[in-house]
C-alpha positions in Angstrom: 10.0 -21.4 17.2 13.1 -21.6 18.8 13.5 -17.8 17.6 16.6 -16.6 19.9 16.3 -13.5 21.1 18.1 -10.3 20.6 20.8 -8.8 22.9 20.2 -4.8 20.8 17.1 -3.3 22.2 16.2 -1.5 18.7 14.9 -5.2 17.8 12.0 -4.4 19.6 10.8 -1.2 18.5 8.8 -2.0 15.1 10.0 1.4 13.1 14.3 1.0 14.5 14.2 -2.1 12.6 16.2 -1.9 9.4 17.4 -5.7 8.6 17.8 -8.2 11.0 21.1 -9.9 12.0 20.2 -13.6 11.1 20.5 -15.7 7.8 19.1 -19.1 6.0 16.2 -20.5 8.2 16.6 -18.4 11.4 16.0 -15.5 9.4 12.8 -17.1 8.3 11.9 -18.2 11.6 12.8 -14.5 12.9 10.5 -12.8 10.1 7.3 -14.9 10.3 7.5 -14.8 14.3 7.7 -10.9 14.1 5.0 -11.1 11.3 2.6 -13.3 13.9 3.3 -11.3 16.9 2.4 -7.6 14.8 -0.7 -8.9 13.4 -1.6 -10.4 17.3 -0.9 -6.5 18.6 -3.3 -5.2 15.6 -5.7 -7.4 16.7 -6.5 -6.1 20.0 -6.8 -2.8 18.6 -10.4 -2.6 17.8 -10.7 0.0 15.2 -8.0 -1.4 12.9 -10.0 -3.2 9.8 -7.2 -6.1 9.3 -6.7 -7.5 5.4 -5.8 -11.7 5.3 -2.9 -12.2 6.5 -0.4 -13.4 4.0 2.7 -15.3 4.1 4.7 -16.0 0.6 7.5 -18.3 0.2 7.4 -20.1 3.3 9.9 -22.1 2.2 12.5 -20.2 0.8 15.5 -21.7 -0.2 16.1 -25.0 0.5 14.9 -26.2 4.3 15.5 -29.5 5.6 12.0 -31.4 6.0 12.6 -30.6 10.2 12.7 -27.2 9.4 9.6 -27.3 7.2 7.9 -29.2 9.9 8.9 -26.7 12.7 7.5 -24.3 10.1 4.4 -25.6 9.3 3.4 -26.5 12.5 4.0 -23.1 14.2 1.8 -21.5 11.6 -0.9 -24.7 12.5 -1.1 -23.5 15.9 -0.7 -19.6 15.7 -2.4 -18.7 12.4 -5.8 -16.0 12.8 -8.7 -17.6 13.2 -10.6 -14.8 12.8 -9.3 -13.3 8.9 -8.4 -15.2 5.7 -4.9 -16.8 5.3 -3.0 -17.3 1.9 0.0 -18.4 2.3 2.6 -20.0 -0.6 4.5 -22.6 -0.9 7.4 -23.6 -3.2 6.4 -27.4 -3.7 8.9 -29.1 -6.5 8.3 -32.7 -8.2 11.7 -34.4 -5.6 9.7 -33.2 -2.8 9.7 -36.1 0.2 6.1 -34.2 1.2 4.2 -32.4 -1.1 2.0 -29.6 -0.5 -1.1 -32.5 0.3 0.6 -34.2 2.1 1.5 -30.8 4.7 -2.4 -30.0 4.4 -3.3 -33.6 5.9 -0.2 -33.4 8.8 -0.7 -29.5 9.6 -4.2 -28.3 8.5 -6.9 -31.0 8.8 -6.2 -31.3 5.2 -8.8 -28.2 5.2 -6.5 -25.6 3.3 -8.2 -25.2 0.2 -4.8 -25.9 -2.2 -4.6 -23.7 -5.8 -1.2 -26.2 -7.6 0.1 -24.4 -10.7 1.9 -26.2 -13.0 1.6 -29.8 -11.4 4.7 -30.2 -9.7 6.1 -30.4 -13.5 6.3 -27.2 -14.9 7.9 -23.9 -13.6 6.2 -20.6 -14.2 2.6 -22.5 -15.3 1.1 -19.0 -15.7 3.7 -18.6 -19.1 3.2 -21.5 -20.6 2.1 -22.0 -24.0 -1.6 -21.8 -25.1 -2.9 -24.6 -26.6 -5.9 -23.8 -27.6 -7.5 -26.1 -25.4 -10.2 -23.1 -23.6 -11.5 -21.7 -26.9 -15.4 -22.0 -26.1 -14.2 -20.0 -23.0 -12.5 -17.4 -24.7 -15.2 -16.6 -27.1 -17.7 -16.6 -23.9 -15.7 -14.1 -22.6 -14.5 -11.9 -25.3 -18.8 -12.1 -26.3 -19.2 -10.9 -22.7 -16.6 -8.3 -22.7 -18.1 -7.0 -26.1 -21.6 -6.7 -25.0 -20.1 -4.5 -21.9 -18.9 -2.1 -24.0 -21.4 -2.1 -26.9 
């Protein structure tokens, strides 16, 4: 990913790192490189259980398309194949490339996408309830009542 090496040895000692002296996309790439490297190291220890590898908000901030492609290219080539990977991307209506296009270009269309708000509404989980799922709600309540009684 083109992460620049640090001159200070403390950045080689995991528990001595309090913060990286980087900003913006360089900080994001550095954090991602460290997380991928740490995951590879613990994978070599056979008695350690690894949880799913989670990458949240990988496009934190306003990134240029070239930076997005660098990050996704790195992830697609280096993600751990032996555990589940969960990744979140902020996708906006005005993005030049929507998440579905990134899925095709970098993951051969095999990534499972969950798109919240259809790129139109923010905070879609907190949107107003419009009574369109009353049957499901009633069925769920019936199951819960049966369990508790």
